[in-house]
C-alpha positions in Angstrom: 59.5 -10.2 92.6 57.2 -12.9 93.7 58.8 -15.5 95.7 56.6 -18.7 96.6 56.9 -20.3 100.0 57.1 -23.8 98.0 58.4 -24.2 94.4 57.6 -27.6 93.5 57.2 -27.4 90.0 60.5 -25.8 88.7 62.6 -28.8 90.1 60.5 -31.2 88.1 60.7 -29.3 84.7 63.7 -31.1 83.7 62.3 -34.6 84.5 58.7 -34.1 83.2 59.0 -36.2 80.1 60.7 -38.9 82.1 57.7 -39.0 84.6 55.0 -39.0 81.8 56.8 -41.9 80.2 57.0 -43.6 83.4 53.2 -43.2 84.1 52.3 -44.3 80.7 54.3 -47.5 81.0 52.6 -48.3 84.3 49.1 -47.7 82.6 50.2 -50.0 79.7 51.5 -52.7 82.3 48.2 -52.4 84.2 49.6 -53.4 87.4 48.6 -50.8 90.0 49.2 -52.7 93.5 52.4 -54.0 95.1 53.9 -54.6 91.5 57.4 -54.2 90.1 57.4 -50.6 90.5 57.0 -50.6 94.2 59.5 -53.7 94.9 62.2 -51.7 92.8 61.4 -48.4 94.8 61.4 -50.1 98.1 65.2 -51.5 97.0 66.2 -48.1 95.6 65.1 -46.2 98.7 66.5 -48.6 101.1 70.1 -48.3 99.5 69.4 -44.6 99.2 68.6 -44.3 103.1 71.6 -47.1 104.0 68.9 -49.6 105.6 68.1 -53.4 104.8 64.6 -52.7 104.4 62.2 -50.1 103.0 58.5 -50.9 103.1 56.2 -48.7 101.1 52.8 -47.8 102.6 49.8 -45.4 101.7 51.0 -42.3 103.5 53.2 -41.0 106.2 50.7 -41.3 109.3 49.9 -45.0 108.2 53.7 -45.4 108.4 53.8 -44.1 112.0 50.9 -46.4 113.3 52.3 -49.4 111.6 55.7 -48.9 112.9 54.3 -48.2 116.5 52.2 -51.6 116.2 55.5 -53.5 114.6 57.3 -52.4 118.1 54.6 -53.8 120.0 53.3 -50.5 121.2 49.8 -50.8 122.9 47.4 -50.2 125.8 49.3 -49.3 128.9 52.2 -48.1 127.1 53.5 -44.7 126.8 55.4 -43.4 123.6 57.4 -39.8 124.2 56.9 -37.4 121.2 57.6 -33.8 120.7 54.4 -31.2 120.8 56.1 -28.9 118.2 55.6 -31.1 115.3 52.9 -31.7 112.8 49.8 -33.4 114.5 50.3 -36.7 112.8 53.2 -37.6 115.0 51.5 -37.7 118.2 48.1 -38.7 116.4 49.4 -42.1 115.6 49.9 -43.2 119.2 46.2 -43.3 120.6 45.6 -45.6 117.6 47.7 -48.2 119.0 45.7 -47.8 122.5 49.2 -46.2 124.0 49.3 -42.7 125.6 51.1 -40.0 124.2 53.8 -38.3 126.5 55.0 -34.9 125.4 58.2 -33.6 125.7 59.9 -30.1 125.1 62.2 -29.4 122.1 65.7 -27.2 121.8 64.6 -23.7 120.6 67.7 -23.7 118.4 67.2 -27.0 116.5 63.6 -27.3 117.3 64.1 -31.0 118.0 63.8 -33.0 121.0 66.9 -33.8 123.1 68.2 -36.4 125.5 67.4 -34.1 128.3 63.8 -33.3 127.2 63.1 -37.1 127.0 64.7 -38.1 130.1 62.6 -35.5 131.9 59.4 -37.4 131.0 60.5 -40.9 130.9 58.6 -43.6 133.0 58.9 -47.4 133.6 56.0 -47.3 131.0 58.0 -45.8 128.2 57.9 -48.1 125.3 59.2 -46.0 122.6 60.2 -42.4 121.6 59.4 -40.6 118.3 62.2 -38.5 117.1 61.0 -36.1 114.6 63.6 -34.7 112.5 61.8 -31.2 111.9 62.1 -29.3 109.0 65.0 -31.4 107.9 66.9 -30.8 111.0 68.3 -34.1 112.9 67.3 -35.0 116.6 70.2 -36.7 118.2 68.7 -40.3 118.0 72.2 -42.0 119.3 72.2 -40.1 122.6 68.3 -40.8 122.9 68.8 -44.5 122.4 71.3 -44.6 124.8 68.7 -43.8 127.3 67.7 -47.4 126.9 64.4 -47.2 124.4 63.7 -47.9 120.9 63.6 -44.6 118.9 61.2 -44.4 116.0 62.6 -41.6 113.5 59.6 -39.6 111.8 61.8 -38.6 109.0 58.8 -37.3 107.1 60.6 -33.9 106.7 64.1 -35.0 106.0 64.6 -36.7 102.8 68.1 -35.5 101.4 69.6 -34.6 104.7 72.9 -36.4 105.7 75.1 -36.5 108.6 78.8 -35.6 108.3 79.8 -39.3 109.0 77.4 -40.2 106.0 74.7 -41.7 107.6 71.2 -40.6 106.9 67.7 -40.0 108.8 65.8 -43.3 108.5 69.0 -45.5 109.4 69.7 -44.1 112.8 67.4 -45.5 115.2 65.4 -48.9 115.7 62.7 -48.0 112.8 61.8 -44.9 110.8 58.8 -43.2 109.0 58.5 -41.1 105.9 56.0 -39.2 103.9 55.9 -38.5 100.2 53.2 -35.9 100.3 53.7 -33.9 97.3 55.3 -30.9 99.1 57.9 -32.9 100.8 61.4 -33.1 99.6 60.6 -36.3 97.7 57.2 -36.0 96.9 54.6 -38.1 95.2 51.9 -36.9 92.9 49.3 -37.9 95.7 49.7 -39.6 99.2 52.6 -42.2 99.8 54.7 -43.2 102.7 57.7 -45.7 103.7 58.9 -47.5 106.6 62.6 -48.2 107.0 64.5 -50.4 109.5 67.4 -52.9 109.7 65.4 -55.4 111.5 64.3 -58.2 109.6 61.5 -59.1 112.3 60.3 -55.4 112.2 60.2 -55.3 108.4 58.3 -58.4 108.2 55.7 -57.3 110.5 55.2 -54.1 108.6 54.9 -56.1 105.4 52.3 -58.0 107.1 50.4 -55.3 108.6 50.0 -53.3 105.5 48.2 -56.1 103.6 45.4 -56.9 106.1 47.8 -58.8 108.4 48.2 -61.5 105.7 51.5 -62.8 104.1 49.6 -64.7 101.3 46.5 -63.0 100.9 44.8 -66.4 102.3 45.6 -66.6 106.0 45.2 -63.5 108.0 47.5 -63.6 111.1 46.9 -60.2 112.6 44.2 -57.6 112.6 46.0 -55.5 109.9 45.6 -52.3 107.5 45.0 -51.6 103.9 48.0 -49.5 103.5 50.0 -49.8 100.3 52.0 -47.6 98.2 50.6 -47.9 94.5 52.6 -48.4 91.6 51.9 -45.1 90.1 53.4 -43.2 93.0 56.3 -45.5 93.4 57.1 -45.2 89.8 57.0 -41.5 89.9 59.1 -41.6 93.1 61.7 -43.8 91.2 62.2 -41.0 88.6 62.7 -38.4 91.3 65.1 -40.3 93.7 68.2 -40.0 91.7 67.9 -36.1 91.6 67.2 -35.9 95.5 70.5 -35.3 96.5 71.1 -32.4 94.0 67.6 -31.0 95.3 69.1 -31.0 98.7 72.2 -29.4 97.7 70.0 -26.7 96.1 68.2 -26.1 99.2 71.4 -26.0 101.3 72.6 -23.3 98.8 69.3 -21.4 99.4 70.0 -21.4 103.3 73.6 -19.9 102.4 71.9 -17.2 100.3 69.8 -16.0 103.3 73.1 -16.0 105.4 75.0 -14.0 102.9 72.1 -11.6 102.3 71.8 -10.6 105.9 68.7 -12.4 107.1 70.2 -13.1 110.2 70.8 -9.3 111.0 67.0 -9.3 111.4 65.6 -13.0 112.8 67.2 -16.0 114.3 68.3 -18.3 111.6 67.6 -22.0 112.1 70.4 -23.6 113.5 71.9 -27.3 112.3 71.9 -30.0 114.7 75.6 -31.0 115.6 77.1 -33.1 112.7 74.0 -32.4 110.3 73.7 -31.0 106.9 70.1 -30.5 106.8 68.3 -30.5 103.5 65.9 -27.8 104.7 62.3 -28.9 103.9 61.1 -25.6 105.6 63.8 -22.7 106.5 62.0 -21.5 109.7 63.1 -18.3 111.3 62.6 -16.8 114.6 61.4 -13.5 115.5 59.3 -11.8 118.4 57.6 -10.0 115.5 56.8 -13.0 113.4 53.3 -12.1 112.7 54.2 -8.5 111.6 57.1 -10.0 109.4 54.6 -12.6 107.8 52.1 -9.9 106.9 54.8 -7.4 105.3 56.2 -10.3 103.5 52.8 -11.5 102.1 52.0 -8.0 101.1 55.4 -8.1 99.1 54.2 -11.3 96.9 56.5 -13.5 99.3 55.2 -16.6 100.8 55.7 -17.1 104.4 53.6 -18.8 107.0 53.8 -19.8 110.8 53.9 -23.5 111.6 52.1 -25.4 114.7 51.2 -22.1 116.4 49.1 -24.3 118.4 51.4 -27.4 119.4 49.9 -30.7 119.5 49.6 -30.9 123.0 47.1 -27.9 123.1 45.0 -29.3 120.3 41.6 -30.3 121.3 41.8 -34.1 120.6 44.9 -34.1 123.1 43.4 -32.4 125.8 43.3 -35.9 127.6 47.2 -36.1 127.5 48.4 -32.5 127.2 46.3 -30.3 129.5 48.5 -28.2 132.1 51.6 -29.1 130.6 54.7 -26.5 130.8 57.0 -26.8 127.8 59.0 -23.5 127.5 60.7 -24.5 124.6 57.7 -25.5 122.6 55.9 -22.1 123.5 58.6 -20.1 122.3 59.1 -21.6 118.8 55.3 -21.7 118.4 55.0 -18.3 119.0 58.0 -16.9 117.3 58.5 -19.0 114.1 58.0 -18.1 110.4 58.9 -20.3 107.4 60.4 -18.4 104.8 60.5 -19.6 101.2 63.0 -22.4 100.5 63.3 -24.8 97.5 65.9 -26.5 95.6 66.0 -23.5 93.0 65.9 -20.5 95.4 68.3 -18.0 93.9 70.5 -15.2 95.5 68.2 -12.7 94.0 65.1 -14.1 95.4 66.9 -14.2 99.0 67.6 -10.5 98.6 64.1 -9.8 97.7 62.9 -11.6 100.8 65.4 -10.1 103.1 64.8 -6.4 101.6 60.9 -7.1 102.3 61.7 -8.2 105.9 64.3 -5.3 106.4 
């Protein structure tokens, strides 16, 4: 059987009528920007993440830029960021005038560690971007103990939870989210958010997202035009109550792979200590990753490598990344392969993937 890498349509089928009704109601109301749906989603998402504030913005990349600016990051500062991540995590930093400083990752969790951060810290370090990659959780508490604010890039971690009940988005000083359609909580277009428990940071984000103004009349800052729109907020509101169930389905999919014997053939992803990841991607490692990808694709199974060229080796990052030695990053970039995962991945589909891999 064919097994897609992503299956975004099946989980939405059960709530299709509710989504369509929500969109129709928004069209009938005729309010599209910073209206009641955005306000309600912000309140509900803050409650879900366990934070005091959630501020909707246009996309996850804008969320990063605005969060860095709210932290006071600017020219002369350094921001530590992993190189094994989506490019936007690093791309946001130069927009503030600051310098990205790339750190290594633990190959097992594919996340940064206090040791990899400490190895590149300097007196100019203003913040650390901790990416909760593929739904796993970076050790935010331990990194913040080094004495610098942590910005959580939680774009891939919606639905993840810690054993102590906390969630990504409420672990560090401030956090950013993407609601790109393929994410665990996905809009029907672009969308993003910032979460924080800091009242001042939250008010700064709200001001920055609307041209640096609080009242549309007085412009206190050189801001941005970055707002989550009513349609996307409404669609996200319909989905949010289902997120934990979908996350359970993703964790069940990972168990299906374990029980089907995938770990006999490849190195399975390892959950960080105390974490119950809602796997946005289920990324295995193999010395024969490219051969495996070809074999799976030939069998009708979705599989692809991620970040084969890490951020520090991208042409636009040459000024800051040339000559770096990041052995953990090099290993996972070379050997990783994402195999199908979704809230509805069945044991039969996992068996099909394992059989093709074998």
